[in-house]
N, C-alpha and C positions, 0 to 999 in steps of 0.2 A: 670404729675399728675396721681395718681393712682385712678382708677375707675372701674366700671363694665366693663368686657370684656378686661381688660388690663393684661391678663395672659402673653402675649408676653413681656410686660414691666418687669413683675416680673421675668419671666424666664431669661430675659437678664441680670437682676441684679445678679441672681444666677451664671450665667456664668462669669460675669465681676469680681465678688468678691469671686470666689470659694476658692482660697487659704486662704485669710484672714478669711472668714467665717469658714472654716474647723479648723483654729487655735483657733478661739473663741469658737467653739463647744467643742474642747478639754479643753480649759480653763474653760468653764462652767461645764463640767463633773468633773473636779478637784475641782472646787468651791463647788459643791454639796457634793462630797466625804469628803471634809474638814469640811463641816458643816452638816454632817449627823445627823438627829434627831433634827436639829434646823431650817434649811431653808426648807420651804414648797413651792416648785415652783408653780407659778400660770400660767404663760404663757406656752402653749404647744409649740412643736418644731417649727412648721411652723410660728406661731405667733411671736416667738422670732426672728427667722431667718429673716423673711420678714421685721420686724421692724428695725432690725440691718441694713439690706440692704438699706432700704429707707433712714435711717439717713446717711449712707455712700454716697448715691447718692445725697441727697438734701443738705448735709453739713450745717445743721442749726447751728446758733451761740447761740441761746437760746432755750433750750428744757425744757418744763414744764411737770413734771410727777406728777399726782395726784393719790396717792395710791402706797406705797412702800412695805408694810408688811415686809418680811425679806430680800428683796433686789434682788430677782431673775430678775425682769424687770430692776431694777436700774443698775445692773452689765452689762446687755446687752446694755442698753442705753449708759452707760459710756464707754463701750468697743468700740462702734461705734465712739464716740467723740475722744477717744484716737487714734483710727486708722485713723481718719480724720486729726488729728493733730490740731484741733480747735474745739471750742464750749464749752458751759457750761450747766450743768444740774441743774435745780431748782426743788427739790422734796418736796412734801407736804404729810404728813400723821398725823393721830391722835396719832399713837404710834411710838416709836423711835427704834424698834428692828433693823432697818436697820443700825443704827449707829454702831452696834456691828458686823455686818457681811460684809459690803462692804470693800474690801481690800484697804488699804491706797494708794497703787500704782495706783489704778483706780480713787480714790476720789480726791487726792491732786491736787489742782489748777483747777479742772473742776467740782466741785460738791458743791451745797449749799442745806442743808436739813433744813426744817422748820417744827417743830412739832406743831400740832393744826389743827383746822377746817379751811380748805381753804376758806369756805364761809365767814369767819370772817377776812380773810387776803388777800383780792383781791388786795390790793395796793402793796403787796409783789411780785406780778407777774411782770415779766419783760415786759415793754411796747412793746418791739420788739420780743415777742415770735414768733418763726418760726417753732416750732413743738410742738404739744400738745398730751400727752399720758394720757389716763384716765382708771384707774383700781381701783376703790374705792367702795363706797356704790352702790349697784346694784338695788336699789329700784326706783320706778317711781318718788318719790319726789326729789331725787337727780338728776335724769335725767332731770326733768323739771327745776330744779335750773340751771344746767349748760347750757342748751340750751337757757335759758332766760337771764342769767347773765354772763356766761363765754364766750360763742361763740361770742356775740356782741362786746367783747373787742378785739377780734382777727382780724387780717387783712384778707381780702378776699384772698383765695388761700392757707391759712395755712393748712398744712397736719395734720390730726388727726387720732389717733388710739383709739378705744374704745373696751375694753375687755368684755367678757361674754355677747355677744349679741345673738348669734345663737347656743344655746345648743341643740336645736331641729331644725325642718325644718323651724320654724319661731321664732321670739322673744317671750319670755314668757309674758303673759298678764300683770303681776304685775311688770315687770322689767323696768329698765332704757332703755334696748334694744328696747322695744316697742316705748318708747318716742323718742329716737334718730332716729330710722328707719322711724317713721312717720314724724318727723321734716325734714328729708332729702327728703322723698317722696313729701311732701307738697311743697318743693322748687325745685323739679326735679333735685336733686343733686345725682349723682350715687355714689355707694360705691363698694368696692372690699372686698371679703371674700374668705377664703379657708376652711370655716367651713365644716366638713365632712358630716353633715346631711343636711345642707342648700344648699351647693354647691358641691355635690360629684364629679362632672366632673372636677371642678377646683382643688379640693383636690387631685384627682388622677393625674391630669396633672402636678401639682407642684411636687408631689412625684416621678413622672417619670423623671423629670429634675434632682432632687436630686440624684436618683439612677444612672442616666447617669453620673453624676459628682462625684459619690462615696461619697456623703455626707450622714451622719447619724446623727440623732438628739442627743441632749444632755440629753434628759430624756425619749425618746420613748413614747410620748404622742400624741393623735391623734384627739381630739375634735375640737380644733382651732376655738372657737366661735368669735374671734375678727373681727371687720370691720375696714377698712381704707377709708378715703375720704378726700377731700379738701373742706374747708369752702367756701360757696358761697360769 
């Protein structure tokens, strides 16, 4: 399980899956080039890579993605499932831009997209979700909704990624980040982040491992505000 202080675990994943990750980075660079002017990537390099590595290691059968936009995170998630040779991604968003950008060879047989408000479609979530990825509405109201309504539906221990939490040293007052960080703290649940401003030592350490392995990012972005944790 990934948590505070598990830098050694993440570093080990980089070393374990170096070759596969390097191939996906090249694939994602090509994906951006082919969709220049259309796809606006949301995940920074470390966020995308660590999420890919966790899916490779955990080998989930049912991944839920809330928030797709133009498919940057979707293609990373699908790449991990493809490389695992197993698993299905269930994606939810209010807009369907992603239908036009995700390559068929990634989507076929391993992806279901549902357009609409996930708050009105909870019954569509797989009962056996074993990885949850959240990158949607970043306001407090949405944060309160998912900690109260979505987290309780998940099995204890389920790995979770939440994007846009630490854009500064702490979570912004008005954001979902503040809600989820407090929710975790109230339950003494640790989290992991490589956010440059919140956890600069971790950020530097992960980049040192990447440099050692000759890995460079798909989009050269460095804020990395995502957090990862396992549900209590």
